[in-house]
LUMDOFI-732584 format. One record per atom (N, C-alpha, C): residue number from 1; x, y, z; atom name; residue in one letter. Coordinates in steps of 0.02 Angstrom, whole numbers, m for minus. Example, Ala and Ser with C-alpha at 12.3 -4.5 7.8 and 13.67 -1.06 7.14 Angstrom:
REM residues 2
+------+--------+--------+--------+------+------+
! resi !   east !  north !     up ! name ! resn !
+------+--------+--------+--------+------+------+
!    1 !    660 !   m284 !    390 !    N !    A !
!    1 !    615 !   m225 !    390 !   CA !    A !
!    1 !    660 !   m165 !    390 !    C !    A !
!    2 !    642 !   m112 !    354 !    N !    S !
!    2 !    684 !    m53 !    357 !   CA !    S !
!    2 !    645 !      2 !    394 !    C !    S !
+------+--------+--------+--------+------+------+
***
This chain:
REM residues 71
+------+--------+--------+--------+------+------+
! resi !   east !  north !     up ! name ! resn !
+------+--------+--------+--------+------+------+
!    1 !  m3572 !   m980 !   4515 !    N !    M !
!    1 !  m3557 !   m963 !   4592 !   CA !    M !
!    1 !  m3614 !  m1001 !   4625 !    C !    M !
!    2 !  m3676 !  m1022 !   4589 !    N !    L !
!    2 !  m3722 !  m1062 !   4621 !   CA !    L !
!    2 !  m3704 !  m1124 !   4656 !    C !    L !
!    3 !  m3659 !  m1153 !   4600 !    N !    T !
!    3 !  m3628 !  m1229 !   4606 !   CA !    T !
!    3 !  m3574 !  m1212 !   4670 !    C !    T !
!    4 !  m3551 !  m1170 !   4681 !    N !    I !
!    4 !  m3493 !  m1166 !   4738 !   CA !    I !
!    4 !  m3539 !  m1171 !   4791 !    C !    I !
!    5 !  m3586 !  m1113 !   4799 !    N !    G !
!    5 !  m3624 !  m1105 !   4851 !   CA !    G !
!    5 !  m3664 !  m1169 !   4875 !    C !    G !
!    6 !  m3689 !  m1208 !   4836 !    N !    I !
!    6 !  m3715 !  m1252 !   4851 !   CA !    I !
!    6 !  m3666 !  m1321 !   4870 !    C !    I !
!    7 !  m3611 !  m1317 !   4839 !    N !    G !
!    7 !  m3551 !  m1370 !   4877 !   CA !    G !
!    7 !  m3534 !  m1348 !   4934 !    C !    G !
!    8 !  m3524 !  m1297 !   4955 !    N !    I !
!    8 !  m3513 !  m1276 !   5026 !   CA !    I !
!    8 !  m3560 !  m1290 !   5075 !    C !    I !
!    9 !  m3628 !  m1288 !   5063 !    N !    V !
!    9 !  m3682 !  m1299 !   5097 !   CA !    V !
!    9 !  m3681 !  m1379 !   5110 !    C !    V !
!   10 !  m3676 !  m1412 !   5044 !    N !    G !
!   10 !  m3671 !  m1491 !   5052 !   CA !    G !
!   10 !  m3628 !  m1515 !   5096 !    C !    G !
!   11 !  m3555 !  m1489 !   5094 !    N !    L !
!   11 !  m3501 !  m1501 !   5119 !   CA !    L !
!   11 !  m3499 !  m1498 !   5197 !    C !    L !
!   12 !  m3544 !  m1442 !   5211 !    N !    G !
!   12 !  m3531 !  m1412 !   5275 !   CA !    G !
!   12 !  m3583 !  m1460 !   5307 !    C !    G !
!   13 !  m3637 !  m1472 !   5282 !    N !    L !
!   13 !  m3702 !  m1517 !   5320 !   CA !    L !
!   13 !  m3671 !  m1580 !   5323 !    C !    L !
!   14 !  m3641 !  m1616 !   5275 !    N !    V !
!   14 !  m3620 !  m1687 !   5274 !   CA !    V !
!   14 !  m3565 !  m1690 !   5327 !    C !    V !
!   15 !  m3529 !  m1653 !   5339 !    N !    A !
!   15 !  m3482 !  m1647 !   5393 !   CA !    A !
!   15 !  m3500 !  m1647 !   5462 !    C !    A !
!   16 !  m3542 !  m1600 !   5464 !    N !    V !
!   16 !  m3578 !  m1584 !   5520 !   CA !    V !
!   16 !  m3618 !  m1660 !   5539 !    C !    V !
!   17 !  m3646 !  m1672 !   5501 !    N !    G !
!   17 !  m3695 !  m1745 !   5513 !   CA !    G !
!   17 !  m3655 !  m1800 !   5544 !    C !    G !
!   18 !  m3610 !  m1806 !   5507 !    N !    L !
!   18 !  m3567 !  m1870 !   5523 !   CA !    L !
!   18 !  m3531 !  m1844 !   5589 !    C !    L !
!   19 !  m3510 !  m1789 !   5605 !    N !    A !
!   19 !  m3483 !  m1771 !   5665 !   CA !    A !
!   19 !  m3523 !  m1780 !   5723 !    C !    A !
!   20 !  m3580 !  m1757 !   5711 !    N !    M !
!   20 !  m3640 !  m1759 !   5776 !   CA !    M !
!   20 !  m3661 !  m1841 !   5780 !    C !    M !
!   21 !  m3671 !  m1867 !   5719 !    N !    G !
!   21 !  m3673 !  m1940 !   5736 !   CA !    G !
!   21 !  m3620 !  m1980 !   5785 !    C !    G !
!   22 !  m3564 !  m1959 !   5756 !    N !    H !
!   22 !  m3501 !  m1974 !   5790 !   CA !    H !
!   22 !  m3502 !  m1970 !   5853 !    C !    H !
!   23 !  m3512 !  m1906 !   5866 !    N !    A !
!   23 !  m3495 !  m1896 !   5951 !   CA !    A !
!   23 !  m3554 !  m1912 !   5991 !    C !    A !
!   24 !  m3613 !  m1928 !   5961 !    N !    T !
!   24 !  m3672 !  m1963 !   6010 !   CA !    T !
!   24 !  m3655 !  m2026 !   6018 !    C !    T !
!   25 !  m3624 !  m2052 !   5966 !    N !    A !
!   25 !  m3618 !  m2132 !   5965 !   CA !    A !
!   25 !  m3561 !  m2137 !   6026 !    C !    A !
!   26 !  m3509 !  m2104 !   6021 !    N !    K !
!   26 !  m3469 !  m2106 !   6071 !   CA !    K !
!   26 !  m3482 !  m2081 !   6140 !    C !    K !
!   27 !  m3524 !  m2037 !   6142 !    N !    A !
!   27 !  m3563 !  m2024 !   6220 !   CA !    A !
!   27 !  m3595 !  m2088 !   6245 !    C !    A !
!   28 !  m3633 !  m2110 !   6207 !    N !    L !
!   28 !  m3673 !  m2161 !   6224 !   CA !    L !
!   28 !  m3629 !  m2217 !   6239 !    C !    L !
!   29 !  m3586 !  m2226 !   6208 !    N !    E !
!   29 !  m3537 !  m2276 !   6229 !   CA !    E !
!   29 !  m3489 !  m2270 !   6316 !    C !    E !
!   30 !  m3484 !  m2194 !   6301 !    N !    G !
!   30 !  m3453 !  m2182 !   6374 !   CA !    G !
!   30 !  m3506 !  m2184 !   6424 !    C !    G !
!   31 !  m3566 !  m2179 !   6422 !    N !    I !
!   31 !  m3617 !  m2178 !   6475 !   CA !    I !
!   31 !  m3629 !  m2246 !   6488 !    C !    I !
!   32 !  m3627 !  m2292 !   6432 !    N !    A !
!   32 !  m3637 !  m2377 !   6460 !   CA !    A !
!   32 !  m3575 !  m2395 !   6491 !    C !    A !
!   33 !  m3528 !  m2377 !   6476 !    N !    R !
!   33 !  m3460 !  m2397 !   6517 !   CA !    R !
!   33 !  m3452 !  m2361 !   6583 !    C !    R !
!   34 !  m3474 !  m2301 !   6600 !    N !    Q !
!   34 !  m3477 !  m2276 !   6655 !   CA !    Q !
!   34 !  m3537 !  m2231 !   6674 !    C !    Q !
!   35 !  m3587 !  m2274 !   6696 !    N !    P !
!   35 !  m3659 !  m2227 !   6692 !   CA !    P !
!   35 !  m3646 !  m2190 !   6750 !    C !    P !
!   36 !  m3605 !  m2187 !   6803 !    N !    E !
!   36 !  m3603 !  m2119 !   6852 !   CA !    E !
!   36 !  m3558 !  m2060 !   6818 !    C !    E !
!   37 !  m3534 !  m2058 !   6754 !    N !    A !
!   37 !  m3512 !  m2000 !   6739 !   CA !    A !
!   37 !  m3555 !  m1970 !   6679 !    C !    A !
!   38 !  m3621 !  m1992 !   6680 !    N !    A !
!   38 !  m3665 !  m1981 !   6627 !   CA !    A !
!   38 !  m3689 !  m1906 !   6626 !    C !    A !
!   39 !  m3702 !  m1866 !   6685 !    N !    D !
!   39 !  m3699 !  m1798 !   6688 !   CA !    D !
!   39 !  m3650 !  m1754 !   6647 !    C !    D !
!   40 !  m3573 !  m1774 !   6682 !    N !    K !
!   40 !  m3521 !  m1745 !   6642 !   CA !    K !
!   40 !  m3541 !  m1753 !   6561 !    C !    K !
!   41 !  m3544 !  m1815 !   6536 !    N !    I !
!   41 !  m3544 !  m1838 !   6467 !   CA !    I !
!   41 !  m3602 !  m1791 !   6432 !    C !    I !
!   42 !  m3648 !  m1795 !   6465 !    N !    N !
!   42 !  m3712 !  m1760 !   6432 !   CA !    N !
!   42 !  m3695 !  m1682 !   6425 !    C !    N !
!   43 !  m3672 !  m1656 !   6471 !    N !    R !
!   43 !  m3647 !  m1584 !   6471 !   CA !    R !
!   43 !  m3608 !  m1564 !   6404 !    C !    R !
!   44 !  m3553 !  m1605 !   6409 !    N !    V !
!   44 !  m3496 !  m1595 !   6357 !   CA !    V !
!   44 !  m3540 !  m1611 !   6288 !    C !    V !
!   45 !  m3558 !  m1661 !   6282 !    N !    L !
!   45 !  m3607 !  m1683 !   6223 !   CA !    L !
!   45 !  m3646 !  m1632 !   6192 !    C !    L !
!   46 !  m3684 !  m1597 !   6226 !    N !    I !
!   46 !  m3730 !  m1533 !   6208 !   CA !    I !
!   46 !  m3705 !  m1494 !   6191 !    C !    I !
!   47 !  m3631 !  m1468 !   6233 !    N !    L !
!   47 !  m3597 !  m1413 !   6214 !   CA !    L !
!   47 !  m3567 !  m1424 !   6138 !    C !    L !
!   48 !  m3546 !  m1481 !   6130 !    N !    G !
!   48 !  m3508 !  m1495 !   6067 !   CA !    G !
!   48 !  m3554 !  m1489 !   6018 !    C !    G !
!   49 !  m3608 !  m1536 !   6036 !    N !    L !
!   49 !  m3663 !  m1524 !   5970 !   CA !    L !
!   49 !  m3691 !  m1451 !   5962 !    C !    L !
!   50 !  m3703 !  m1408 !   6000 !    N !    A !
!   50 !  m3722 !  m1331 !   5986 !   CA !    A !
!   50 !  m3645 !  m1312 !   5948 !    C !    A !
!   51 !  m3611 !  m1309 !   5966 !    N !    I !
!   51 !  m3554 !  m1290 !   5915 !   CA !    I !
!   51 !  m3547 !  m1326 !   5844 !    C !    I !
!   52 !  m3554 !  m1392 !   5840 !    N !    M !
!   52 !  m3558 !  m1409 !   5793 !   CA !    M !
!   52 !  m3616 !  m1391 !   5736 !    C !    M !
!   53 !  m3662 !  m1373 !   5774 !    N !    E !
!   53 !  m3734 !  m1330 !   5729 !   CA !    E !
!   53 !  m3705 !  m1276 !   5710 !    C !    E !
!   54 !  m3678 !  m1228 !   5746 !    N !    S !
!   54 !  m3651 !  m1172 !   5727 !   CA !    S !
!   54 !  m3623 !  m1167 !   5666 !    C !    S !
!   55 !  m3572 !  m1221 !   5659 !    N !    V !
!   55 !  m3532 !  m1238 !   5590 !   CA !    V !
!   55 !  m3586 !  m1235 !   5536 !    C !    V !
!   56 !  m3638 !  m1265 !   5536 !    N !    A !
!   56 !  m3684 !  m1287 !   5500 !   CA !    A !
!   56 !  m3721 !  m1230 !   5480 !    C !    A !
!   57 !  m3733 !  m1188 !   5514 !    N !    I !
!   57 !  m3755 !  m1134 !   5507 !   CA !    I !
!   57 !  m3733 !  m1073 !   5477 !    C !    I !
!   58 !  m3661 !  m1076 !   5494 !    N !    Y !
!   58 !  m3598 !  m1032 !   5460 !   CA !    Y !
!   58 !  m3607 !  m1052 !   5388 !    C !    Y !
!   59 !  m3600 !  m1130 !   5378 !    N !    S !
!   59 !  m3585 !  m1138 !   5308 !   CA !    S !
!   59 !  m3656 !  m1111 !   5276 !    C !    S !
!   60 !  m3710 !  m1117 !   5291 !    N !    L !
!   60 !  m3770 !  m1102 !   5259 !   CA !    L !
!   60 !  m3765 !  m1031 !   5254 !    C !    L !
!   61 !  m3740 !   m977 !   5293 !    N !    I !
!   61 !  m3738 !   m893 !   5282 !   CA !    I !
!   61 !  m3689 !   m881 !   5231 !    C !    I !
!   62 !  m3632 !   m926 !   5233 !    N !    I !
!   62 !  m3574 !   m917 !   5180 !   CA !    I !
!   62 !  m3591 !   m930 !   5116 !    C !    I !
!   63 !  m3640 !   m982 !   5107 !    N !    A !
!   63 !  m3675 !  m1010 !   5042 !   CA !    A !
!   63 !  m3710 !   m962 !   5016 !    C !    A !
!   64 !  m3759 !   m931 !   5060 !    N !    I !
!   64 !  m3805 !   m888 !   5041 !   CA !    I !
!   64 !  m3770 !   m810 !   5022 !    C !    I !
!   65 !  m3716 !   m795 !   5048 !    N !    L !
!   65 !  m3679 !   m746 !   5031 !   CA !    L !
!   65 !  m3656 !   m753 !   4970 !    C !    L !
!   66 !  m3624 !   m826 !   4948 !    N !    I !
!   66 !  m3594 !   m838 !   4884 !   CA !    I !
!   66 !  m3633 !   m824 !   4827 !    C !    I !
!   67 !  m3696 !   m857 !   4848 !    N !    I !
!   67 !  m3760 !   m873 !   4784 !   CA !    I !
!   67 !  m3780 !   m790 !   4764 !    C !    I !
!   68 !  m3796 !   m744 !   4834 !    N !    F !
!   68 !  m3841 !   m694 !   4810 !   CA !    F !
!   68 !  m3801 !   m633 !   4803 !    C !    F !
!   69 !  m3737 !   m632 !   4830 !    N !    I !
!   69 !  m3700 !   m568 !   4818 !   CA !    I !
!   69 !  m3654 !   m558 !   4778 !    C !    I !
!   70 !  m3614 !   m611 !   4764 !    N !    L !
!   70 !  m3550 !   m628 !   4712 !   CA !    L !
!   70 !  m3581 !   m643 !   4645 !    C !    L !
!   71 !  m3648 !   m618 !   4632 !    N !    R !
!   71 !  m3670 !   m651 !   4577 !   CA !    R !
!   71 !  m3629 !   m598 !   4510 !    C !    R !
+------+--------+--------+--------+------+------+
***
């Protein structure tokens, strides 16, 4: 069960890291194209990053549950 828990954390964190990097790159590209929309883009970016971060926390919690409870 330990390897399954570690795999879930690894997969969750890699996916979240890639998604956060991609979202930030696209937000910066959007701001570069339309600087007047920077406030709207930043608000949506921060909200999206917070949701992505919660996915990483959930994957950590699920992995901890798998490692310690399902022994």
